[in-house]
C-alpha positions in Angstrom: 247.6 119.2 -52.1 245.9 122.1 -50.5 244.6 125.2 -52.8 245.8 128.5 -51.6 243.1 130.8 -53.0 242.9 134.6 -52.5 239.1 135.8 -53.1 237.3 139.1 -53.3 237.0 142.3 -51.0 233.9 144.1 -51.4 233.1 147.0 -49.1 229.9 147.9 -50.6 230.8 151.6 -49.5 229.7 154.4 -51.8 233.1 155.8 -52.7 234.4 157.6 -55.5 237.6 155.7 -56.8 240.7 157.7 -56.7 242.4 156.8 -59.8 241.8 156.3 -63.4 244.5 154.9 -65.3 246.2 157.9 -67.2 249.2 157.8 -69.3 249.4 161.5 -68.6 251.3 160.6 -65.2 253.5 158.1 -67.4 256.7 159.5 -69.0 256.3 161.4 -72.2 256.0 159.6 -75.5 255.6 156.4 -73.5 252.4 154.7 -74.6 253.2 151.4 -73.0 254.4 150.5 -69.6 255.6 147.1 -69.2 255.9 145.5 -65.5 257.6 141.9 -65.0 255.9 139.9 -62.2 256.6 136.8 -59.9 253.9 134.3 -60.1 254.2 132.7 -57.0 252.0 129.8 -56.0 249.3 131.0 -58.9 249.4 134.3 -57.7 250.5 137.5 -59.5 252.7 139.5 -57.4 254.4 143.2 -58.3 256.9 145.1 -56.7 255.4 148.3 -55.9 256.2 151.7 -53.8 254.0 153.6 -51.9 254.8 156.9 -51.2 258.3 156.3 -52.3 258.7 153.5 -49.6 259.0 149.9 -50.2 259.0 148.1 -52.3 256.0 146.2 -51.5 254.8 142.7 -52.3 251.3 143.3 -54.0 249.4 141.1 -55.7 247.1 142.1 -59.0 243.5 141.0 -58.4 240.8 141.8 -60.7 238.2 140.5 -57.9 239.3 143.1 -55.2 237.3 146.4 -55.1 238.7 148.8 -54.5 242.5 147.6 -53.4 243.7 146.7 -50.3 246.8 147.2 -48.4 248.1 145.1 -45.2 246.7 147.0 -42.1 250.3 146.8 -40.2 251.7 148.0 -43.5 249.2 151.2 -44.0 250.7 152.0 -40.4 254.1 151.7 -41.7 253.8 154.0 -44.3 251.8 156.6 -42.3 248.4 156.3 -44.2 245.3 158.0 -42.7 242.8 155.5 -41.8 238.8 155.8 -41.8 238.2 155.6 -37.7 235.6 153.2 -38.2 235.9 149.6 -39.4 233.7 147.5 -42.0 233.7 144.1 -42.4 234.5 143.3 -45.7 233.1 140.5 -47.8 235.4 137.4 -49.3 236.5 134.1 -48.4 236.8 132.8 -45.0 234.3 132.9 -41.4 236.5 135.1 -39.2 235.6 138.7 -38.7 238.2 141.0 -40.2 237.7 144.7 -40.2 238.6 146.8 -42.9 239.1 150.7 -42.8 239.1 152.9 -45.8 242.1 155.1 -46.9 244.0 156.2 -49.9 247.7 155.6 -51.4 248.7 158.8 -52.4 251.3 158.0 -54.7 251.9 154.3 -56.2 254.9 153.6 -58.6 254.7 150.5 -60.6 257.5 150.4 -62.6 257.5 153.7 -64.6 253.9 154.1 -64.0 252.7 156.4 -61.2 249.5 156.6 -59.9 247.9 158.8 -57.4 245.4 158.8 -54.5 244.2 154.9 -55.0 241.2 154.1 -53.1 242.0 151.1 -50.7 240.9 149.2 -47.6 243.4 148.6 -44.9 242.7 145.0 -43.6 244.9 142.2 -41.9 246.5 140.3 -44.7 248.4 138.2 -42.2 246.6 134.8 -42.7 247.1 135.5 -46.2 250.7 135.8 -46.0 251.1 132.7 -43.9 249.0 130.5 -46.0 251.2 132.1 -49.0 254.2 131.8 -47.4 255.2 135.3 -48.8 254.5 138.8 -47.2 251.7 140.3 -48.7 251.5 144.0 -48.4 248.7 144.8 -50.4 246.2 144.1 -53.3 246.0 146.3 -56.5 242.4 145.8 -57.6 239.5 147.8 -59.3 240.8 151.3 -58.0 243.8 151.1 -59.9 242.8 148.9 -63.1 239.3 151.0 -63.4 239.7 153.1 -66.9 242.8 151.1 -67.8 243.8 148.8 -70.5 245.4 146.2 -68.9 247.5 143.1 -70.2 248.5 140.0 -68.3 251.3 137.9 -70.4 251.2 135.0 -68.1 253.6 133.1 -70.0 256.0 136.1 -70.5 255.3 136.9 -66.7 254.8 140.7 -67.6 251.7 142.9 -67.1 251.4 146.0 -69.6 249.5 148.8 -69.2 248.7 150.3 -72.4 247.2 154.0 -73.6 245.7 152.6 -76.4 244.0 149.2 -77.2 246.5 146.8 -78.8 243.7 145.5 -80.7 241.6 148.0 -82.4 239.8 145.8 -84.5 239.5 143.0 -82.2 235.6 143.3 -82.2 235.5 142.3 -86.1 237.7 139.3 -86.0 236.6 136.0 -85.6 237.0 133.7 -82.5 239.2 130.8 -82.9 240.1 127.8 -80.3 243.2 129.9 -79.5 242.0 133.5 -79.5 238.6 134.9 -78.1 236.9 138.3 -77.3 234.4 138.5 -75.0 232.0 141.5 -73.6 232.2 142.2 -69.7 230.4 144.2 -67.1 231.5 145.3 -63.9 229.6 144.6 -60.5 232.4 144.3 -58.1 233.9 141.6 -60.3 234.4 141.3 -64.2 231.3 139.6 -65.1 231.4 137.4 -68.5 228.0 135.9 -70.2 229.5 134.0 -72.7 230.2 130.8 -70.7 229.0 127.6 -70.4 229.2 124.8 -67.5 228.6 121.2 -68.3 226.2 122.9 -71.2 224.8 125.5 -69.0 224.9 129.1 -69.7 226.5 130.8 -66.7 228.0 134.4 -65.5 231.3 133.8 -64.6 234.2 136.2 -63.0 237.3 136.4 -64.0 239.7 136.5 -61.0 243.3 137.1 -61.4 243.3 137.1 -57.2 242.2 133.1 -57.5 244.9 130.6 -57.5 242.5 127.9 -58.7 241.1 126.9 -62.0 237.6 127.1 -61.6 235.4 127.6 -58.4 231.3 126.9 -58.3 229.3 128.7 -56.0 226.6 126.9 -53.7 223.8 128.1 -55.9 225.6 127.3 -59.2 226.0 123.6 -57.9 222.1 123.3 -57.5 221.7 124.9 -60.4 223.8 122.4 -62.4 222.4 119.5 -60.4 226.0 118.6 -58.8 224.8 117.9 -55.1 226.0 114.2 -55.4 229.6 115.6 -56.8 229.8 117.8 -54.0 228.9 115.6 -51.3 231.4 112.6 -52.3 234.1 115.2 -53.6 237.4 115.4 -51.4 237.5 118.1 -48.7 240.2 120.4 -48.6 240.7 124.5 -47.5 241.7 127.7 -48.7 241.9 131.3 -47.1 240.6 134.5 -48.1 240.2 137.9 -46.8 238.3 136.9 -43.8 240.5 133.7 -42.9 240.4 129.8 -43.2 237.2 127.9 -45.0 236.4 124.6 -45.9 235.4 123.7 -49.6 235.7 120.4 -51.8 237.6 119.3 -55.0 236.1 117.8 -57.7 235.5 117.9 -61.7 233.4 119.2 -64.4 232.5 117.7 -67.7 233.5 120.9 -69.7 234.1 124.6 -69.6 233.6 126.5 -72.3 234.5 130.3 -72.3 234.0 132.0 -75.7 235.3 129.7 -78.3 237.7 128.1 -75.9 236.6 124.8 -74.5 238.2 122.6 -71.6 237.0 119.2 -70.9 237.1 117.6 -67.4 238.7 120.5 -65.4 239.4 120.7 -62.0 236.8 122.7 -59.6 236.3 123.9 -56.1 232.9 123.7 -54.9 232.4 126.3 -52.6 230.5 125.6 -49.2 227.5 127.6 -47.7 228.3 130.1 -45.6 232.0 130.6 -46.5 231.6 133.8 -48.0 230.4 132.7 -51.7 226.6 133.0 -50.9 224.6 134.9 -53.3 226.9 136.0 -55.9 226.3 138.1 -59.2 228.2 135.1 -60.8 227.9 131.2 -60.7 231.5 130.2 -61.9 235.0 131.9 -61.1 238.0 131.5 -63.5 241.5 131.7 -61.7 245.0 131.7 -62.6 245.2 128.1 -63.1 243.1 128.5 -66.3 244.3 131.7 -67.4 248.4 130.9 -66.9 248.3 129.6 -70.5 246.9 133.0 -72.1 247.7 136.5 -72.8 244.9 138.3 -71.1 243.9 141.7 -72.2 241.1 143.3 -70.0 240.0 146.9 -71.9 237.8 148.4 -69.1 237.2 151.7 -71.3 235.7 149.1 -74.0 234.6 146.6 -71.4 236.3 144.0 -73.5 238.5 140.8 -72.8 240.8 139.1 -75.2 242.0 135.5 -74.2 245.0 134.6 -76.2 247.3 131.4 -76.9 250.6 132.7 -77.4 
C-alpha cells in the first residue's frame, strides 16, 4: 500500500500572523467550540466557510505555517494575492510557487476568525492523491494562540477559551497519559522523545497520514543506513508534488511516558524536501488516532491521553 502523506509548507517569510485564537469572536458566554471532522485517509478534514462562501474541505495541520489555500479556490473566492510567488518547502521535488494572501473571514462551526495569513498554492496534486478536493489547510496562523483539542476517537476538534487541564503540569504521567512541553519553530517540536533508545527532537504533525517518519539526518544518527537500503520503496505526495521514500520498522519509540514497540516508519530520502529539519522524527496521525491530543499554544504544553 502506498502512503498518502502531506507535509509542511514553510515560506520562511517575515510576516505578521493575522489571527490569534480569540473567543471574543465567538458567541457570548461560549467557552468551548466543538467541530466535527472527517478522518479521511488518516487526514483531518473540516468544513470551512471563507467570506461566507463554501463549505470548503480544509485539512487541520500543525505542520503548515502559516496556513494554505488552493490557488484556484483563492481566485474563486476573490482573494488578493501577492504579485510575487515564492517556492515553499515541503515534501516533493517539483517547483510549486506560493502567493501570500489573507483569508478575511473564516467560519469553522460557530468559531469565526478574521484575517488569517495564508499561502495560495496549487493543491491539485494533493487532491488527486487523496481522492478528495483539498481547498485549503488550516495551520499555524489559525492555531497560534489557541488551545485546541483533537479528539481522534470522537472525531471532534474543540477550541477552548481556557485550558481544560489547569493543573496538568503537576499531575504524574502514565502509560495512557503524558504531558510534554513544546517549542515552536515552523513545527510543534517536542524534546521528550526517544527513538531506539536515542533522544531526538520530534515534530507533532497532524497533517501527516503516517505513523512515524525519519529525516535523512536521523537515519544516519541512529545507524540505520542498512535498514534504509533494504526497506521497501514507496511514494508520497507533499506540497511540491511526488517523492520517493522507503518503509520499514523501528525497535521502539517513546513519547513522554508512552512507549510503542516495533512501529512502522517511513525513511525519507535525501533531496525530497526533508533535509536539515529542526526535528529528527515526525509523529503522524496513524499514531495519534488512538489519543485525545490537546495542544495549548499559550502554555506550550501537549497532552496525549487515551480516552
